N, C-alpha and C positions, 0 to 999 in steps of 0.2 A: 258418775259414769254407767252404763250400761255391756255387759256383756257381747262383743260382738262376736255373729258369728261367719265366716268367710265360706264363699269356696273354694273348696279343693280341688277343684276341676273344669277347665273351660267346658264349655255345652252351651244350653237353653235351659229355661227355666220351662219343665212340662208342665207339672202343676201345686200349686201354692194350697198348702192344708190345711194352714193354721192361721188367724185374723187377728190385726191390731186389736188388744188385751186379751187375746186366749191365754189362759197358763198352762203349763206344758211343763213335766216331767223329764226327767233326765233321759235321753234315750228317745224320744219322741219325736219322731218323723215332723221337721217344720214344711217341708217342699223338696221336691224332688225334681232333680236334673239330667236333662237329653242328656252323653255325650257320647258319642263312635257305636250309636243304638242300642247302647247300658242306659238302663238306670237309674242314675245315684240320690241313695234318700239324703238327703240332711238332715241331720238330728239334731236336740238343744244336746251340749254341754252338763247342764244342770238345771235343775229346775226353777224356775222363772216366769214373769210375765214376759207379750210377745210386748213391747212400746214402740217395735219400726218395724216393718218392712222395707224394705229399699230394690225390690225390684218386683215383673211383675212376669203373669203367666209368657213366656213364649217371648220373653228378650234375652237376648246372648249375654254372657256373664264370663269373667275372667279368672283363673286362678288367683282367688287373693282379696278380690272384689267384695266389699261386708253384704249379704243379703239380708240379714237381721239381728235386730239388737235386743237381747232381753234384761229385762231390769230384775 
């Protein structure tokens, strides 16, 4: 079972910085959510490889939605 990274705020996905299969280190920015005219980075909580991206640029997300899965 992978580590699920959730949205911490409601907004829309402004930019996806990484791709499925990319290896990330702890605190690497995976994507950026735009909310209330602010850009909020979503960071990796630990090192791993991205196995799923469950959102797309421009898509709306709610707090608690799973955005990315790390293996």
